[in-house]
C-alpha positions in Angstrom: 152.6 -114.8 191.4 150.8 -116.2 194.3 147.2 -115.5 195.2 148.3 -113.5 198.3 150.6 -111.3 196.2 147.7 -110.7 193.7 145.4 -109.8 196.5 148.0 -107.5 198.0 148.6 -105.8 194.6 144.9 -105.4 194.0 144.4 -104.0 197.5 147.3 -101.6 197.0 145.9 -100.5 193.6 142.4 -99.9 195.1 144.0 -97.9 198.0 146.0 -95.8 195.6 142.9 -95.2 193.4 140.8 -94.2 196.5 143.6 -91.9 197.7 143.9 -90.2 194.3 140.1 -89.8 194.0 139.9 -88.3 197.5 142.8 -86.0 196.7 141.2 -84.8 193.5 137.9 -84.3 195.3 139.7 -82.4 198.2 141.6 -80.2 195.7 138.4 -79.5 193.8 136.6 -78.6 197.0 139.5 -76.3 198.0 139.5 -74.7 194.6 135.7 -74.1 194.8 136.1 -72.6 198.3 139.0 -70.4 197.0 136.8 -69.2 194.1 134.0 -68.4 196.5 136.3 -66.4 198.7 137.8 -64.6 195.7 134.3 -63.7 194.5 133.3 -62.5 198.0 136.4 -60.4 198.3 135.7 -58.9 194.9 132.1 -58.1 196.0 133.5 -56.6 199.3 136.0 -54.5 197.4 133.2 -53.3 195.0 131.0 -52.4 198.0 133.9 -50.6 199.7 134.5 -48.6 196.5 130.8 -47.7 196.3 130.8 -46.7 200.0 133.9 -44.6 199.5 132.3 -43.0 196.5 129.1 -42.3 198.4 131.1 -40.8 201.3 133.1 -38.6 198.9 129.8 -37.5 197.2 128.3 -36.6 200.6 131.4 -34.7 201.6 131.5 -32.8 198.4 127.8 -32.1 198.7 128.2 -30.8 202.2 131.3 -28.8 201.3 129.4 -27.3 198.4 126.5 -26.3 200.7 129.0 -24.8 203.2 130.8 -23.0 200.4 127.5 -21.7 198.9 126.4 -20.4 202.3 129.8 -18.8 203.0 129.7 -17.1 199.6 126.1 -15.9 200.2 127.1 -14.6 203.7 130.2 -12.8 202.3 128.0 -11.1 199.6 125.4 -10.1 202.2 128.1 -8.8 204.5 129.6 -6.7 201.7 126.3 -5.3 200.7 125.4 -4.6 204.4 128.5 -2.6 204.8 127.8 -0.4 201.8 124.0 0.1 202.0 121.6 2.0 204.3 121.2 1.0 208.0 117.6 -0.1 207.4 118.7 -2.6 204.8 121.5 -3.7 207.1 119.0 -4.9 209.7 117.3 -7.1 207.1 120.6 -8.4 205.8 121.9 -9.2 209.2 118.8 -11.2 209.9 119.3 -13.1 206.6 123.0 -13.7 207.5 122.0 -15.0 210.9 119.4 -17.4 209.4 121.9 -18.6 206.8 124.7 -19.5 209.2 124.4 -22.9 210.6 126.2 -26.1 211.6 124.9 -29.6 211.3 121.5 -28.4 210.0 120.9 -26.2 213.0 120.0 -22.6 212.5 122.4 -20.5 214.6 122.0 -17.0 215.8 125.5 -15.5 215.6 126.3 -13.1 218.5 127.2 -9.7 217.3 130.0 -7.4 218.4 128.8 -3.8 219.0 131.3 -2.2 216.6 130.0 -4.1 213.6 126.7 -3.9 211.8 127.0 -7.5 210.6 127.6 -10.5 212.7 131.1 -11.8 213.2 131.5 -15.5 213.6 132.4 -16.2 217.2 131.8 -19.9 217.9 132.2 -19.5 221.6 129.5 -16.9 221.8 127.2 -18.4 219.1 123.6 -18.6 220.3 121.7 -21.6 219.0 118.0 -21.0 218.1 116.7 -24.3 217.0 117.2 -27.2 214.7 
């Protein structure tokens, strides 16, 4: 083997070694980036789950409040229909103070034929927030 062939063979071996090392480094770098992205996605998914849970809790809380108010209003309206007119006035006031949307106290307009307010959103009179 001539000296030129030895140099060419050595140069080829060095080139192959550098290429393999660069490939291993590049693959390792890509693997590290993939791991980081996977971790970020897991964190994002966890945050998404937590946000959905918080939203569901808020919705359930608000629905519970609405349900509680509606139950209270129904009870007050039933009592108002059965009790004395003097008591009806107090109960009507309580019902009016209990009804509300988005945290606003709302005066519910009354129809003349009823002692207790009927919900009529087109005629609702807002008193304050």
